[in-house]
C-alpha positions in Angstrom: 78.2 -20.1 55.6 80.9 -20.4 53.0 80.6 -23.3 50.6 83.9 -25.1 49.7 84.3 -27.4 46.7 86.7 -30.2 47.5 88.0 -32.2 44.5 89.3 -35.6 45.3 87.1 -35.5 48.3 86.6 -39.2 48.9 90.4 -39.9 49.0 92.7 -40.1 51.9 93.5 -36.5 52.5 90.3 -35.2 50.9 88.1 -37.1 53.3 89.9 -35.9 56.4 89.8 -32.4 55.1 86.1 -32.6 54.5 85.7 -33.7 58.1 87.5 -30.7 59.6 85.7 -28.3 57.2 82.3 -29.6 58.3 83.4 -29.4 62.0 84.5 -25.8 61.4 81.0 -24.9 60.0 81.7 -24.8 56.3 79.3 -26.2 53.7 81.1 -28.8 51.6 80.6 -30.0 48.0 82.7 -33.0 47.2 83.8 -34.1 43.7 85.6 -37.4 43.0 85.8 -39.8 40.1 86.3 -42.7 42.6 89.3 -44.1 40.6 91.3 -44.6 43.8 88.7 -44.0 46.5 85.2 -45.0 47.6 82.2 -42.9 48.4 81.8 -44.8 51.7 84.6 -42.7 53.2 82.3 -39.6 53.0 79.4 -41.4 54.5 81.6 -42.0 57.5 82.7 -38.4 57.5 79.1 -37.3 57.8 78.4 -39.8 60.5 81.5 -38.6 62.5 80.5 -35.0 62.2 76.7 -35.3 62.3 76.6 -33.0 59.3 75.7 -33.6 55.7 77.6 -32.6 52.6 76.9 -32.7 48.8 78.8 -35.2 46.7 79.2 -35.4 43.0 80.7 -38.4 41.2 82.7 -36.7 38.4 86.1 -35.9 37.0 87.9 -32.5 37.0 88.7 -33.1 33.4 85.0 -33.2 32.5 84.1 -29.7 31.4 80.3 -30.5 31.3 80.4 -31.8 34.9 82.3 -28.8 36.2 80.0 -26.3 34.4 77.0 -28.0 35.9 78.5 -28.1 39.4 79.4 -24.4 39.5 76.0 -23.5 38.1 74.2 -25.5 40.8 76.3 -24.5 43.7 77.5 -21.0 44.8 81.1 -22.0 45.5 83.3 -19.6 47.5 86.6 -21.4 47.3 88.1 -24.7 46.0 90.5 -27.1 47.7 92.0 -29.2 44.8 93.2 -32.7 45.8 92.1 -34.6 42.7 95.1 -36.3 40.9 97.5 -39.2 40.9 100.2 -39.2 43.6 102.7 -42.2 43.4 106.3 -41.4 42.4 107.1 -44.9 41.2 103.9 -45.2 39.2 104.5 -41.8 37.6 107.9 -43.1 36.2 106.0 -46.0 34.6 103.0 -44.0 33.5 104.1 -40.4 32.9 101.3 -39.5 30.5 98.6 -40.5 33.0 100.2 -38.1 35.5 100.3 -35.2 33.1 96.8 -35.9 32.0 95.3 -36.1 35.5 97.5 -33.6 37.4 98.2 -30.9 34.8 95.3 -31.1 32.4 92.9 -31.7 35.3 94.1 -28.6 37.1 93.8 -26.6 33.8 90.2 -27.7 33.3 89.3 -26.8 36.9 90.9 -23.4 36.6 89.0 -22.6 33.4 85.7 -23.6 35.1 86.5 -21.5 38.1 87.4 -18.5 35.9 84.0 -18.7 34.2 82.2 -19.0 37.5 84.3 -16.1 39.0 85.6 -18.3 41.8 89.1 -17.1 42.5 90.1 -18.7 45.9 92.1 -21.9 45.6 94.0 -24.1 48.0 96.2 -26.4 45.8 97.5 -29.8 46.8 101.2 -29.7 45.8 104.1 -31.7 47.0 107.6 -31.5 48.4 108.7 -33.5 45.3 108.9 -30.2 43.4 112.2 -29.5 45.1 115.6 -30.4 43.6 117.2 -33.4 45.3 120.7 -31.9 45.4 121.8 -29.8 48.3 120.6 -29.7 51.9 117.9 -32.1 53.0 115.9 -29.3 54.7 113.7 -27.7 52.1 112.6 -24.0 52.3 110.0 -22.6 50.0 112.9 -20.7 48.3 115.0 -23.9 47.8 115.9 -24.8 44.2 113.1 -26.6 42.3 113.8 -29.6 40.1 111.7 -32.7 40.5 113.1 -36.2 40.0 109.9 -37.8 38.9 107.0 -37.1 36.5 104.8 -36.9 39.6 106.9 -34.0 40.9 107.0 -32.3 37.5 103.2 -32.6 37.1 102.9 -30.7 40.4 105.4 -28.1 39.5 103.8 -27.5 36.1 100.5 -27.0 37.8 102.1 -24.6 40.3 103.5 -22.6 37.4 100.1 -22.3 35.8 98.7 -21.0 39.1 101.6 -18.5 39.5 101.0 -17.3 35.9 97.2 -17.0 36.5 97.7 -15.0 39.7 100.2 -12.7 38.0 97.7 -12.1 35.2 94.8 -11.3 37.5 95.2 -9.8 41.0 91.8 -11.0 42.1 93.1 -14.6 42.4 94.2 -15.8 45.9 96.0 -19.1 45.8 97.9 -21.1 48.4 100.3 -23.7 47.0 100.6 -26.2 49.9 103.7 -28.4 49.5 103.0 -31.5 51.5 105.7 -33.8 52.8 104.5 -37.3 53.8 101.0 -37.7 55.2 100.4 -40.7 57.4 98.0 -41.8 60.2 94.2 -41.7 60.4 91.4 -40.0 62.3 91.6 -40.9 66.0 88.2 -42.6 65.8 89.6 -45.3 63.4 86.6 -44.7 61.1 88.4 -43.1 58.2 92.0 -43.7 57.0 94.2 -44.6 54.1 92.7 -47.3 51.9 94.7 -47.7 48.7 93.8 -49.9 45.8 96.0 -52.9 45.4 99.5 -53.0 46.8 100.2 -49.7 48.6 102.6 -47.2 47.1 103.2 -45.5 50.4 105.0 -46.7 53.5 102.4 -46.6 56.3 99.6 -48.5 54.7 102.1 -51.1 53.6 103.2 -51.5 57.2 99.6 -51.7 58.5 98.6 -54.2 55.9 101.6 -56.4 57.0 100.5 -56.0 60.6 97.0 -57.4 59.9 98.3 -60.2 57.6 97.0 -58.8 54.4 100.6 -58.6 53.1 103.4 -60.9 54.1 106.3 -58.5 54.4 107.2 -54.9 53.9 109.4 -54.0 50.9 112.0 -51.3 52.0 113.1 -49.7 48.8 116.7 -49.0 49.2 119.0 -49.9 52.1 122.1 -48.2 50.8 121.3 -44.5 51.0 123.8 -42.2 52.7 121.6 -42.1 55.9 122.4 -43.4 59.4 120.6 -46.8 58.8 120.7 -46.8 55.0 117.0 -46.3 54.5 115.3 -43.2 53.1 114.4 -40.3 55.5 111.2 -38.5 55.1 109.2 -35.8 56.9 106.0 -37.6 58.1 103.0 -35.5 59.0 99.8 -36.7 60.6 96.9 -36.5 58.1 94.8 -34.6 60.7 97.5 -32.0 61.1 97.6 -31.8 57.3 93.8 -31.4 57.1 94.0 -28.7 59.7 96.6 -27.0 57.6 94.1 -26.6 54.8 91.6 -25.1 57.3 94.3 -22.6 58.3 95.1 -21.8 54.7 91.4 -21.2 53.9 91.1 -18.8 56.9 94.4 -17.0 55.9 94.1 -16.9 52.2 92.8 -13.3 52.0 95.8 -12.1 53.9 98.4 -13.6 51.6 100.5 -10.8 50.1 101.2 -12.5 46.8 98.5 -13.9 44.4 100.0 -17.4 44.7 102.0 -18.3 47.7 104.0 -21.6 48.2 103.9 -22.9 51.8 105.5 -26.1 53.2 103.3 -28.3 55.3 105.5 -30.7 57.3 106.7 -31.5 60.8 110.2 -30.1 60.2 112.0 -33.3 61.1 112.8 -36.5 59.3 112.4 -40.2 60.2 113.9 -43.1 58.3 111.9 -46.1 57.1 113.3 -48.3 59.8 112.6 -45.7 62.5 108.9 -45.7 61.3 108.8 -49.5 61.4 110.2 -49.4 65.0 107.7 -46.8 66.1 104.8 -48.8 64.6 106.0 -51.9 66.3 106.0 -50.1 69.6 102.5 -48.6 69.0 100.9 -51.9 67.8 102.8 -54.6 69.6 103.3 -56.3 66.2 106.5 -57.4 64.6 106.8 -56.1 61.0 108.6 -58.5 58.7 110.6 -56.6 56.0 113.1 -57.1 53.2 115.4 -54.6 51.6 114.5 -54.1 47.9 116.2 -52.1 45.2 115.8 -48.4 45.2 112.8 -47.1 43.2 113.3 -44.8 40.3 112.5 -41.2 41.2 113.2 -41.5 45.0 115.8 -39.5 46.8 117.7 -40.3 50.0 116.3 -37.8 52.5 114.3 -34.6 52.8 112.3 -32.7 55.4 110.5 -29.4 55.7 111.3 -26.0 57.0 107.8 -25.2 58.2 108.4 -21.7 59.6 106.5 -20.0 56.8 103.4 -21.9 57.6 103.7 -20.9 61.3 104.1 -17.2 60.3 101.4 -17.0 57.5 98.9 -19.6 58.6 99.6 -19.7 62.4 99.8 -23.5 62.0 102.2 -26.1 63.3 102.0 -29.9 63.6 100.7 -31.2 66.9 100.8 -34.9 66.6 103.9 -37.1 67.0 105.2 -40.1 65.1 103.8 -42.3 67.9 100.4 -40.7 67.3 100.7 -41.3 63.6 101.5 -45.0 64.1 98.8 -45.6 66.8 96.1 -43.9 64.8 97.1 -45.8 61.6 97.0 -49.0 63.5 93.6 -48.3 65.0 92.2 -47.6 61.5 93.7 -50.8 60.0 92.8 -53.0 63.0 89.2 -51.9 62.9 89.0 -52.0 59.1 91.3 -54.9 58.0 89.7 -54.7 54.5 89.6 -50.9 54.4 86.2 -49.5 53.6 84.8 -52.8 52.3 81.6 -53.5 54.2 
């Protein structure tokens, strides 16, 4: 049984990935500093799967913590989620993003090198791409982030590329996510952000349960059919299964570090998502058009053919599934993981 270290394990994507790993028969060690998550999410993961996992409260920037963790567990591979992830916040707090996302990755890689663990699935982002040009992004598309968040991911990617070039023993998948939404179909785990959400779907669901009064739609004058931003939304369970596929395929990757898009391959506007959620929930979502946020671009979506070729993975779930599952999670947990 392979043992996988999952950093940022208690977070939104991390918890769903821990679930699919346990279901697939992997042993899992979670690491999270709980700065934007709660350990209760992993308790629910274990209840859903009927399997246990180890969990360490700690930070990837803490060298002592990492040294102890790798000494106590024979880790076969790492899935690295830990980091900050909000575009707008990164514009306001760039140093925090470079500290968490770049320095944190550097510290983790150093600990992995010492422990001779050289299999890594890295949580990257579509924000590494340049905004200019076609909205469909290929892995070969020009790079040029428009926010400190995107730059922090690109700097981390460059470290990983350099590392893999220096040592052929490393096998690294750079998974460039588009926009994860939804929740596990049980409604037991889902997205539970601290404070006012930075992402669209939890903002919508919190309006639906009355936790927030109205949705702020950032930008109504983009050059898109309805004036709102277009994004490639991917169900979080499809995304989690993408990590499972990457873990299975990592030995077959030709290059030491390979960038792979994880997306649905099509875009939906903010107002299209609102309409789909209203249809799934039977709720009317009040919204107002607000000024554009710094760092946002008008539209983008993935070309996901490389993931199909290399990982034998494609998305399975529709926008309607994303909305109904997100609504089930929020309806059953109006205060998130608070119990």
